[in-house]
C-alpha beads as a LAMMPS data file, in Angstrom:
LAMMPS data file: protein, C-alpha beads

166 atoms
165 bonds

1 atom types
1 bond types

-500.0 500.0 xlo xhi
-500.0 500.0 ylo yhi
-500.0 500.0 zlo zhi

Masses

1 110.0

Atoms # bond

1 1 1 136.199 293.386 -23.593
2 1 1 133.732 293.809 -20.756
3 1 1 132.339 290.960 -18.684
4 1 1 129.025 291.293 -16.878
5 1 1 128.849 288.604 -14.193
6 1 1 125.141 288.133 -13.557
7 1 1 123.103 285.866 -11.314
8 1 1 122.210 283.912 -14.480
9 1 1 125.735 283.683 -15.952
10 1 1 128.386 285.783 -17.669
11 1 1 127.911 288.082 -20.657
12 1 1 131.031 289.126 -22.574
13 1 1 130.869 292.295 -24.633
14 1 1 133.226 293.761 -27.205
15 1 1 133.068 297.555 -27.455
16 1 1 133.413 299.606 -30.635
17 1 1 135.953 302.300 -29.710
18 1 1 136.241 303.484 -33.304
19 1 1 132.553 304.132 -34.053
20 1 1 131.366 305.250 -30.578
21 1 1 134.425 306.636 -28.729
22 1 1 132.584 308.911 -26.269
23 1 1 129.949 306.301 -25.464
24 1 1 132.538 303.553 -24.983
25 1 1 134.675 305.801 -22.755
26 1 1 131.587 306.614 -20.674
27 1 1 130.559 302.945 -20.322
28 1 1 134.105 301.793 -19.524
29 1 1 134.432 304.456 -16.825
30 1 1 131.231 303.235 -15.169
31 1 1 132.634 299.683 -15.300
32 1 1 136.027 300.726 -13.863
33 1 1 134.290 302.719 -11.101
34 1 1 132.258 299.650 -10.054
35 1 1 129.017 301.528 -10.756
36 1 1 127.291 298.506 -12.330
37 1 1 128.231 296.098 -9.517
38 1 1 125.039 295.163 -7.682
39 1 1 122.688 296.706 -10.245
40 1 1 119.660 295.048 -11.806
41 1 1 118.488 294.227 -15.254
42 1 1 115.358 296.202 -14.379
43 1 1 113.403 296.118 -17.632
44 1 1 112.800 293.039 -19.760
45 1 1 110.595 292.995 -22.852
46 1 1 110.751 289.623 -24.656
47 1 1 111.542 289.940 -28.348
48 1 1 112.711 293.527 -27.846
49 1 1 115.422 294.163 -25.241
50 1 1 116.769 293.769 -21.691
51 1 1 117.825 296.958 -19.901
52 1 1 120.153 297.536 -16.974
53 1 1 122.601 299.900 -15.387
54 1 1 120.386 302.205 -13.391
55 1 1 118.836 300.532 -10.330
56 1 1 120.327 298.836 -7.281
57 1 1 118.901 295.680 -5.725
58 1 1 116.579 297.735 -3.485
59 1 1 115.195 299.255 -6.707
60 1 1 116.620 302.672 -5.933
61 1 1 117.670 304.574 -9.036
62 1 1 121.400 305.254 -8.994
63 1 1 122.570 308.696 -9.989
64 1 1 125.118 308.620 -12.743
65 1 1 127.410 311.202 -14.204
66 1 1 126.484 313.897 -16.718
67 1 1 124.604 312.835 -19.825
68 1 1 126.670 312.228 -22.949
69 1 1 126.366 313.253 -26.581
70 1 1 124.364 310.794 -28.677
71 1 1 126.648 309.069 -31.200
72 1 1 123.827 307.098 -32.871
73 1 1 124.832 308.609 -36.228
74 1 1 127.882 306.302 -36.225
75 1 1 126.527 303.791 -38.761
76 1 1 126.034 300.965 -36.214
77 1 1 122.551 299.484 -36.061
78 1 1 120.360 298.018 -33.317
79 1 1 120.617 294.368 -34.325
80 1 1 120.189 291.308 -32.134
81 1 1 122.967 291.071 -29.545
82 1 1 124.125 294.688 -29.770
83 1 1 124.357 297.059 -26.810
84 1 1 122.923 300.555 -27.005
85 1 1 122.528 303.399 -24.568
86 1 1 119.131 303.949 -22.995
87 1 1 117.906 307.526 -22.789
88 1 1 114.849 309.694 -22.258
89 1 1 113.013 311.604 -25.016
90 1 1 115.996 313.975 -25.080
91 1 1 118.347 312.430 -27.669
92 1 1 121.414 313.523 -25.679
93 1 1 120.327 312.260 -22.232
94 1 1 122.110 308.887 -21.997
95 1 1 124.132 308.373 -18.838
96 1 1 124.589 304.909 -17.281
97 1 1 121.660 302.819 -18.489
98 1 1 122.088 300.502 -21.442
99 1 1 120.164 297.751 -23.178
100 1 1 120.879 294.601 -25.153
101 1 1 118.775 294.151 -28.271
102 1 1 116.908 290.825 -28.419
103 1 1 116.017 291.248 -32.094
104 1 1 116.783 293.541 -35.003
105 1 1 115.188 296.786 -33.812
106 1 1 115.588 298.927 -36.922
107 1 1 113.134 301.526 -35.600
108 1 1 115.760 302.447 -32.944
109 1 1 118.386 303.348 -35.551
110 1 1 119.502 306.891 -36.328
111 1 1 117.763 308.377 -39.348
112 1 1 118.133 312.122 -38.858
113 1 1 119.224 314.795 -36.401
114 1 1 115.747 315.544 -35.086
115 1 1 114.159 314.492 -31.793
116 1 1 112.365 311.631 -33.573
117 1 1 115.299 310.692 -35.786
118 1 1 118.291 310.528 -33.460
119 1 1 117.848 306.923 -32.444
120 1 1 119.781 304.962 -29.828
121 1 1 123.562 304.701 -29.928
122 1 1 124.948 301.209 -30.479
123 1 1 128.402 300.893 -28.937
124 1 1 129.078 297.194 -28.433
125 1 1 128.039 293.620 -29.051
126 1 1 127.633 290.444 -27.030
127 1 1 130.317 287.973 -28.165
128 1 1 129.730 285.318 -25.475
129 1 1 126.736 284.737 -23.236
130 1 1 123.835 285.431 -25.560
131 1 1 122.333 282.318 -23.963
132 1 1 122.436 284.225 -20.649
133 1 1 120.691 287.196 -22.276
134 1 1 118.046 284.755 -23.546
135 1 1 117.595 283.422 -19.977
136 1 1 117.030 287.007 -18.795
137 1 1 114.479 287.427 -21.588
138 1 1 112.400 284.530 -20.211
139 1 1 112.216 285.746 -16.600
140 1 1 108.582 286.572 -15.673
141 1 1 107.972 290.298 -15.200
142 1 1 105.674 292.468 -13.106
143 1 1 105.041 296.082 -12.197
144 1 1 107.158 297.606 -9.456
145 1 1 105.821 301.008 -8.476
146 1 1 105.532 303.074 -11.667
147 1 1 107.838 300.695 -13.563
148 1 1 106.506 297.971 -15.863
149 1 1 108.349 294.947 -17.287
150 1 1 110.440 294.483 -14.124
151 1 1 111.724 290.943 -13.555
152 1 1 109.735 289.253 -10.777
153 1 1 112.989 287.571 -9.707
154 1 1 115.993 289.929 -9.463
155 1 1 118.558 289.523 -12.223
156 1 1 121.655 291.167 -10.776
157 1 1 124.864 292.315 -12.399
158 1 1 127.053 291.083 -9.556
159 1 1 130.238 292.490 -11.075
160 1 1 131.239 294.215 -14.280
161 1 1 134.880 294.397 -15.274
162 1 1 137.258 295.029 -18.133
163 1 1 138.527 291.558 -19.031
164 1 1 142.139 292.681 -19.510
165 1 1 142.115 294.148 -15.966
166 1 1 140.922 290.955 -14.272

Bonds

1 1 1 2
2 1 2 3
3 1 3 4
4 1 4 5
5 1 5 6
6 1 6 7
7 1 7 8
8 1 8 9
9 1 9 10
10 1 10 11
11 1 11 12
12 1 12 13
13 1 13 14
14 1 14 15
15 1 15 16
16 1 16 17
17 1 17 18
18 1 18 19
19 1 19 20
20 1 20 21
21 1 21 22
22 1 22 23
23 1 23 24
24 1 24 25
25 1 25 26
26 1 26 27
27 1 27 28
28 1 28 29
29 1 29 30
30 1 30 31
31 1 31 32
32 1 32 33
33 1 33 34
34 1 34 35
35 1 35 36
36 1 36 37
37 1 37 38
38 1 38 39
39 1 39 40
40 1 40 41
41 1 41 42
42 1 42 43
43 1 43 44
44 1 44 45
45 1 45 46
46 1 46 47
47 1 47 48
48 1 48 49
49 1 49 50
50 1 50 51
51 1 51 52
52 1 52 53
53 1 53 54
54 1 54 55
55 1 55 56
56 1 56 57
57 1 57 58
58 1 58 59
59 1 59 60
60 1 60 61
61 1 61 62
62 1 62 63
63 1 63 64
64 1 64 65
65 1 65 66
66 1 66 67
67 1 67 68
68 1 68 69
69 1 69 70
70 1 70 71
71 1 71 72
72 1 72 73
73 1 73 74
74 1 74 75
75 1 75 76
76 1 76 77
77 1 77 78
78 1 78 79
79 1 79 80
80 1 80 81
81 1 81 82
82 1 82 83
83 1 83 84
84 1 84 85
85 1 85 86
86 1 86 87
87 1 87 88
88 1 88 89
89 1 89 90
90 1 90 91
91 1 91 92
92 1 92 93
93 1 93 94
94 1 94 95
95 1 95 96
96 1 96 97
97 1 97 98
98 1 98 99
99 1 99 100
100 1 100 101
101 1 101 102
102 1 102 103
103 1 103 104
104 1 104 105
105 1 105 106
106 1 106 107
107 1 107 108
108 1 108 109
109 1 109 110
110 1 110 111
111 1 111 112
112 1 112 113
113 1 113 114
114 1 114 115
115 1 115 116
116 1 116 117
117 1 117 118
118 1 118 119
119 1 119 120
120 1 120 121
121 1 121 122
122 1 122 123
123 1 123 124
124 1 124 125
125 1 125 126
126 1 126 127
127 1 127 128
128 1 128 129
129 1 129 130
130 1 130 131
131 1 131 132
132 1 132 133
133 1 133 134
134 1 134 135
135 1 135 136
136 1 136 137
137 1 137 138
138 1 138 139
139 1 139 140
140 1 140 141
141 1 141 142
142 1 142 143
143 1 143 144
144 1 144 145
145 1 145 146
146 1 146 147
147 1 147 148
148 1 148 149
149 1 149 150
150 1 150 151
151 1 151 152
152 1 152 153
153 1 153 154
154 1 154 155
155 1 155 156
156 1 156 157
157 1 157 158
158 1 158 159
159 1 159 160
160 1 160 161
161 1 161 162
162 1 162 163
163 1 163 164
164 1 164 165
165 1 165 166
């Protein structure tokens, strides 16, 4: 399990090693490297998702490792409380950024191996702390440079760790 200690409370996540092995290995390595420590939940869209894992508290984008292969064809779906990898229009561009679904977002699911159909790879699920995710969802947002839906008050991942290692 992974714990995200945030300024609003802890979020505990169970990862699906069987269905998304490459994605889980990538995420766990970022956690073990301390990459997420001091990063923001930088995008919040109520009723949709909260996104983090890419910006530090000065709102500088962190550079991650190489992009990974999209495993969204694994049968897991973007339902409320699941974690998925964020990416650009390129289906295989996910690196460090992830999001937590705030509702069942079926339109994000894999439905074919085309640019439009790839979807977003689900690789884990919140098992404790959904109330914290809901607190993040209610934080007022604003624009910050070219970015919209940025929390007006920083919501920081103070520390991320593998629970068995702590």
